[in-house]
N, C-alpha and C positions, 0 to 999 in steps of 0.2 A: 540741676546738673545729669547730661547724656556722656552716658559712657560704651566704649566696648569692648571687649575678653579682647585678651591679645590672640595672634593666631594661631592653629596649635603647630608641635613643632614639626611638622611634614615639611612646613616652609624652611628654607636658612633664614627668610625674614621675618621679624616678630613685627608687627601691627598694633597700633591703640589709638584710638581719639580718646578726647574728651571735646563737648561742649559746659561752657558755666553761662547764665546770668548774669548780665553784667547792671552794676549796680543802678544806673540810672533806667533800667528797664525793670526792676526788681521793686524800686522804688516806686514807679511810677504802675505793679502790679499788671507786665505784663511776659510775656514767655521768648525763653531764644530766639535769636530771629538768625540763627549761626545751624549749618548743616553741615555735616560729613560722611563719605562713605567710604570703605574702603574693601579692596578683594583681591586676592592672589587666584592665579590658575596654576600654578608653577613654583618652583623653588625659588626661583630669580625673578619671577615675571609676579608684578603688580601694578594697582592704582591707587592711584591717595587721592580724594580731591575735598576739597570742603568750598566753605559758600558761605555767604553774606549779606542776608538780606536788607534789602536798603531800611533805615526803623523812620521813614518817613514816606514810606506805601505800607496803604492798609492791607497789603496780600505777601511781603514781603517774605514771612518766615513758608508759608505754602512754594515762592518764588524757589527761596534755599534749597531746601528740601525735592522740586525738581530737579535745579539743576546740577547735584549730585545725581541724582537717581538716570540720568540723561548721559552724565558723564560715564557711569557708568555703564552701562549702556551701550554709547558708544563708541572710547577710547580703548576698552579691552574686551571689542567684539570676537563671537567665535571665526570670524575668517582669520586669517595669518595677519598679524602684526609686519610694518615694514622691517627686511631684511640688511638693507643696505642704510646705516645712519643719514647718507646725505638725504633719502626719503623720506625721513622723522618728521621735522618742519611742514613738510606737505603733507604730511597725513593727520598732521595735529592742528594746523587748519580747514581741510577738509571739513573732519569731522568736527569742530565748531560750530563750520556754515551748516551744516547738518542740526546740529543741537538748536541751535537759536530757531532753526527754523520750525521747528519741534516744536520746542516755548514757545514761539511764538503763536504758533496754532494751537495748542494748546490754551493757551490764554486770554484770548481772544475774548473781549472783542475789548480788552484794557489790560495789555499786555505791562504796563508802566504798571499797573499796582500792584504787580508782582517784583519790581527789580530786585537782584543781586547781582553779586559779585560773583567769580569763580575761580581756584585754583586746580589746577591738576599736572599731577604727574604720575609718567604709565613707567614704570623701570623694567626693563627685559635682559637676558644674559649678557645682551651686547649694546645698549644702549639705555639712555634717561631721554625720555622726552619731557620737556615742564611746556605752560599753557599758563597765562596768568590775566584774567580778565577784568580792573578794578584793583586794589589796595590789597588784596590778600598779599602773600609774599611767602619766598620758599630756602631753604639753607640746606645748605649739605656736606657732612663730614668728611674728608676725604684726604686723605695723608699725612705726613707727622714729619713737625717742623722742633729742630732742638727738647723733639723727644714730646713736643706739643701736640694734639690734635688743632686739624686745621678745620678753621668752617669757611664755607664761603657763601653766601647772597645770592640768589640767582636775582637777575634783572627783572627790574618791575615795569610796566609801563607807567609813561610819563605821565605825569598830573595833565587834570583838565585843561589848565594852564599855569603859570609859574607865579600865577597872583590867586591860586586859588586851589583850595585843599578837597574840590566837589571828585567823587568816583565817580565811574562808569558802568553801565552795565549791562549783562547779556543781551537786555533790549535794549541797548543807545541804540542810535541807525548809525552811529562810525564806529561801532565794537569791530567788528573784522579789521578794518584797516590800525584802528589801536592796541589791540591786545599784544601781548608778549610772550615767545615763544623761544624755544633752546633744544638744544639735543645736546646732550653732554657723556663722552664716551672719555670715564676713568674708571678705574680697576678697583680703583681705594676707594670710594665710596664705601662707608660701612656706617650710614646715619642718613637721613632726612627727614624735615621736620618742616612741615604747612600748618601755618596759621592764618587766622583772620587779622583785621586790622586792628582788633583790641589789645594785641601784645606788641604792638608795632613798639612801645616804650621801654616794654617788658625785653626783648629781644634784639633792638636793631638799636644801634648807635652812629652819630651823625658828626666824624671828626671835623668837619668840615669841608672846602669847597666843592661844595655840593654831593661830594661821597657820603656815601649808609656804608656798613661793615655790618655784621650782625656781632652781638655782642656774648664773650665768649663765654665767661659766666651761666648766665641763663642755658642756653645752648645746650654748653658742654651736663647741664645739670639734669636737664628732661629727657637727652639723647641716653645721657649713663645708667640716670633710673632703672630699664630699663636692662640695664647693664647688671645688677647689684644682685648679691647671689646670697646676702643677707635676710631677704625680706619677701614673701610671697610677690603673686600679682595682682590679687583683689588689695594687700596693702601699699606697696606701689600705686596702684590708680588710685586711693583715698587719696595719698599726699599730691597726688598731682591736685586733684581736684582741688583741695583747700590750699594748693597754691594758688591756683586760681583765682578764686576766690576770695583771695586775701583781701584785708584791707590796704596794702601795700600795694600791689597790681590796682586795685579799683581806684586809692589816690592819682596814679599815671594817668587811666586811662577806666572809661567809665560804663562804654560799650563793654560786648558779650565778646566774651573771648574762646575761641577755638582751637587745641593743638590735637594735629595727625601726625603721629612720629611712626619712622618705620627703623629696626636697627639689625647688620647683619647677624645671626647663630653667631655665636661664639666655634 
């Protein structure tokens, strides 16, 4: 299990991530192939990134770690971020082009051995930018209806084909054309959740007609846990790790599981 402590109280947002090795990899005595990074540069400005290395590739764990390292370097740079929300998606795509080129340069002569997905959120005081390559996903908690918080699953890239569950990766030839980006303008966002696909069954439901939506109970539980006054941060993080490594979730999906969350401070 890999985890990070929550960011200090100098930020208005608290950030925390955890990865657990899936049952399939534990059975094969293999390490977790997922990776994550988070970093804040101000009260409302931070980056979240998760990656899922392709289990069938020989160096996918290194690929996942490299992808989130490069995301941290390139998507939250020292130079100014876009001020105009209309420029955000172009910014994300341009940064991904640089990331992919550097990723392939570092992994020559066989970049396919390092294949990995990547999901990134950049949050500022004015906008939230989102980019996804592959089958990771992100959920926002924003707004209240009839006294209940609302959860919004951000759009995912289309699958390789309607007949295939195959993912595509940072190294895929058509990654730049098939990646998904979005810019969200919503001052009511109070929680953000990024996950690798090992948590799809736990966090996403399929009500029919090719629709998907976030599972209220699961997302509410993992975001709300960071706001409980009755337990400390270490206990809360340990409880989350136990949940992700539980037999119930393993029965739904034996893959590695990574969960990265951000909650606005009260």
